[in-house]
C-alpha positions in Angstrom: -24.9 105.2 -20.5 -22.3 104.7 -17.9 -25.0 104.9 -15.2 -27.0 102.2 -16.9 -24.1 99.7 -17.1 -24.2 98.5 -13.5 -28.0 98.0 -13.7 -27.6 96.0 -17.0 -24.9 93.8 -15.4 -27.1 93.2 -12.4 -30.1 92.3 -14.6 -27.9 90.0 -16.7 -26.6 88.3 -13.5 -30.1 87.9 -12.2 -31.3 86.4 -15.5 -28.3 84.0 -15.6 -29.1 83.0 -12.0 -32.8 82.5 -12.8 -31.8 80.5 -15.9 -29.4 78.4 -13.9 -32.0 77.8 -11.2 -34.6 76.8 -13.8 -32.7 73.6 -14.8 -31.8 70.6 -12.9 -30.0 67.4 -13.8 -31.1 63.8 -13.0 -28.1 61.6 -13.0 -28.1 57.9 -13.9 -29.3 55.7 -11.0 -31.4 58.5 -9.5 -34.9 59.9 -9.9 -36.3 63.3 -9.1 -39.5 64.5 -7.5 -40.4 68.1 -8.4 -42.3 69.8 -5.6 -44.2 73.1 -6.0 -45.3 74.6 -2.7 -45.0 71.1 -1.1 -47.2 69.5 -3.7 -45.8 66.9 -6.1 -45.8 68.3 -9.7 -43.9 65.5 -11.5 -41.5 62.6 -11.1 -38.5 62.3 -13.4 -37.2 58.8 -13.6 -35.0 59.0 -16.7 -31.5 60.7 -16.5 -31.3 64.1 -18.3 -31.7 67.9 -18.0 -35.2 69.2 -16.9 -36.8 72.6 -16.5 -38.4 73.9 -13.3 -39.5 77.2 -11.8 -36.5 78.9 -10.3 -38.2 80.3 -7.2 -37.2 77.6 -4.7 -36.7 80.2 -2.0 -40.5 80.6 -1.9 -41.0 76.9 -2.2 -41.7 77.1 -5.9 -40.3 73.9 -7.6 -38.0 72.2 -5.2 -36.3 69.0 -6.4 -35.9 66.0 -4.2 -33.5 63.3 -5.5 -34.5 59.7 -4.8 -32.4 56.6 -5.2 -33.4 54.4 -8.2 -30.9 51.6 -7.7 -31.4 48.6 -5.5 -30.8 49.4 -1.8 -29.8 46.9 0.9 -30.3 47.2 4.6 -29.4 44.6 7.3 -31.2 43.5 10.4 -29.1 41.8 13.1 -29.9 39.8 16.2 -33.7 39.5 15.7 -35.2 37.2 18.3 -37.7 34.7 16.9 -39.5 31.7 18.3 -39.7 28.4 16.5 -42.5 25.8 16.7 -40.8 24.0 19.6 -41.0 27.0 21.8 -37.3 27.9 21.8 -35.9 31.3 20.8 -33.2 31.9 18.2 -31.3 34.9 16.9 -31.6 35.6 13.2 -29.6 38.0 11.0 -31.2 38.9 7.6 -31.0 41.6 4.9 -33.5 43.0 2.5 -32.8 44.3 -1.0 -35.5 46.7 -2.3 -36.0 49.4 -4.9 -38.0 52.6 -4.9 -40.4 52.0 -7.8 -43.1 54.5 -6.9 -41.4 57.7 -6.0 -44.7 59.6 -5.6 -46.1 57.1 -3.1 -42.7 57.0 -1.4 -42.8 60.8 -0.9 -46.4 60.7 0.3 -45.9 58.0 2.9 -42.5 58.6 4.3 -41.6 62.0 2.9 -39.0 60.3 0.7 -36.9 59.3 3.8 -35.2 55.9 3.3 -34.5 55.7 7.1 -38.2 56.0 7.9 -39.0 53.5 5.2 -36.5 51.0 6.5 -37.8 51.4 10.1 -41.2 50.4 8.8 -39.8 47.5 6.8 -37.9 46.3 9.9 -41.1 46.0 11.9 -42.9 44.2 9.1 -39.8 41.9 8.4 -39.6 41.0 12.1 -43.3 40.0 12.1 -42.9 38.0 8.8 -39.9 36.1 10.3 -41.8 35.3 13.4 -44.7 33.8 11.4 -42.4 31.8 9.1 -40.2 30.4 11.9 -43.2 29.8 14.2 -44.5 27.2 11.7 -41.2 25.3 11.7 -38.5 23.9 13.9 -34.9 25.2 14.2 -33.6 22.4 11.9 -35.6 23.8 9.0 -33.4 26.9 8.8 -30.3 24.7 8.4 -31.9 22.5 5.7 -33.1 22.8 2.1 -36.3 24.4 3.5 -34.2 27.6 4.2 -34.8 28.8 0.6 -38.5 28.3 0.9 -38.5 30.2 4.2 -36.8 33.2 2.6 -39.3 33.1 -0.3 -42.2 33.1 2.1 -40.7 36.1 4.1 -40.2 38.0 0.9 -43.8 37.3 -0.3 -45.3 38.4 3.0 -43.2 41.6 3.0 -44.0 42.7 -0.5 -47.6 44.0 0.0 -46.5 46.2 2.9 -43.5 47.4 0.9 -45.7 48.3 -2.0 -47.8 50.5 0.2 -44.6 52.5 0.8 -43.8 52.7 -2.9 -41.1 50.0 -2.6 -40.6 46.7 -4.4 -38.8 43.9 -2.5 -36.2 42.4 -4.7 -34.9 39.7 -2.3 -34.8 38.7 1.4 -31.9 36.6 2.7 -31.4 35.0 6.1 -27.6 35.2 6.8 -27.5 33.6 10.2 -29.7 31.5 12.5 -28.2 30.8 15.9 -29.3 29.7 19.3 -29.7 32.2 22.0 -27.1 32.0 24.9 -29.4 30.2 27.3 -30.8 27.8 24.6 -27.2 27.3 23.3 -26.1 26.1 26.7 -29.1 23.8 27.1 -28.5 22.4 23.6 -24.8 21.9 24.4 -25.6 20.1 27.6 -28.1 17.9 25.8 -25.7 17.1 23.0 -23.0 16.3 25.5 -25.2 13.9 27.4 -26.3 12.2 24.1 -22.6 11.8 23.1 -21.7 10.4 26.5 -24.5 7.9 26.3 -23.5 7.0 22.8 -19.9 6.6 23.9 -20.9 4.3 26.8 -23.1 2.3 24.5 -20.1 1.8 22.1 -17.9 0.9 25.1 -20.5 -1.7 26.3 -20.7 -3.2 22.8 -16.9 -3.3 22.7 -16.8 -5.1 26.1 -19.4 -7.5 24.9 -17.5 -8.2 21.7 -14.2 -8.6 23.7 -15.9 -11.2 26.0 -17.3 -13.0 22.9 -13.9 -13.1 21.2 -12.2 -14.2 24.5 -14.7 -17.0 24.9 -14.2 -18.1 21.4 -10.4 -18.0 21.9 -10.6 -19.9 25.2 -12.8 -22.6 23.5 -10.3 -22.8 20.7 -7.4 -23.2 23.2 -9.2 -26.0 25.0 -10.0 -27.7 21.7 -6.4 -27.4 20.5 -5.1 -28.7 23.9 -7.5 -31.6 23.8 -6.5 -32.4 20.2 -2.8 -32.1 21.1 -3.2 -34.3 24.2 -5.2 -36.9 22.2 -2.5 -36.9 19.5 0.3 -37.2 22.1 -1.5 -40.1 23.8 -2.0 -41.8 20.5 1.7 -41.2 19.6 2.8 -42.4 23.0 0.6 -45.5 22.8 2.0 -46.2 19.3 5.6 -45.7 20.7 4.9 -48.0 23.7 3.4 -50.6 21.3 6.4 -50.4 19.1 8.8 -50.7 22.1 6.9 -53.7 23.4 7.0 -55.3 19.9 10.8 -54.7 19.8 11.2 -56.2 23.3 9.0 -59.1 22.4 11.0 -59.7 19.2 14.3 -59.5 21.1 13.0 -61.8 23.9 11.9 -64.4 21.4 15.4 -64.4 19.8 17.4 -64.9 23.0 15.4 -65.4 26.1 18.4 -65.8 28.5 20.1 -62.6 27.3 16.8 -60.7 27.5 16.3 -62.0 31.0 19.8 -61.0 31.9 19.4 -57.5 30.4 16.2 -56.9 32.3 17.9 -58.0 35.5 20.8 -55.6 34.9 18.4 -52.8 34.3 16.6 -53.6 37.6 20.0 -53.7 39.4 20.9 -50.3 38.0 17.7 -48.6 38.9 17.4 -50.1 42.4 21.0 -49.9 43.4 21.6 -46.4 42.2 22.6 -43.7 44.7 19.1 -42.5 45.4 19.3 -42.5 49.2 16.8 -45.4 49.4 17.6 -48.5 51.5 16.5 -51.9 50.3 16.7 -55.0 52.5 16.6 -58.3 50.7 17.7 -61.9 51.5 20.9 -63.0 49.8 19.1 -66.0 48.5 16.5 -63.9 46.9 15.6 -64.5 43.2 16.5 -60.9 42.6 20.3 -61.7 43.1 20.4 -64.9 41.1 22.8 -63.5 38.6 25.2 -62.4 41.4 25.1 -65.9 42.9 25.5 -67.5 39.5 28.5 -65.2 38.9 30.3 -66.7 42.0 29.6 -70.4 41.1 33.0 -72.2 40.8 31.5 -74.7 38.4 30.7 -72.0 36.0 34.1 -70.4 36.4 35.9 -73.7 35.8 33.8 -74.4 32.8 34.6 -71.0 31.5 38.3 -71.6 32.0 38.3 -75.1 30.4 36.3 -74.0 27.4 39.1 -72.2 25.6 41.2 -75.3 25.4 
């Protein structure tokens, strides 16, 4: 009995190992492909515990786990040409699911890296076709959504041949290449300089127009002021002459005397001018009259 005990233990251990190797667990978010001698026996898409043959060491019922959830992979710096002939760099990403695990195993041996390499080639071709029908501005406008939808629809048939379903395609970035960027910058700079010069020319034209209007207004104001001043001066002269005429009519002798005194003051002022006149000149009649003894005697006799 004691000799049989080790054998029984070994048999129990072997049976437990076989029992353990006969079951496998499919977790949530994963799916399993059961392979028997390299051939696909079944695909388990629901989470749970499943039975298989335990002889994986002789290629009997191996289990390959495949992702069931959505997978994203990015593609950066893809070079595409638009309808205008210029090249641009595009960054995009693809979201896909493995919906046909059997086909996925048969086409790419269940390798997501190999599948994504094929998708990259097809995505590059789809982007080239979509961008080739449009200009660069389309990727920056509302047409961007339609472009992504077209790329997705073009990519789906090729993805289905790999057992994949394309959930979405997104374009993250569309930029000019370095050489095109410099050319575009130079062109935009030249356009801005031309626009600035046009604005300055319009400003100069507006300034000349405003200056001409201001000059005309100045001339008009000066003319009006001169006219008003001449009218006022004329009215003043007329009023002065009226007052003089009225004063003259009241006392002609006094007015004559006043005007003569004004003439003496202006002509005999210390102006450095020499005037030669005869003493008997009419200009000095009031001086002569002032020395007349008859007038002095009359003036002295009058107070009595």
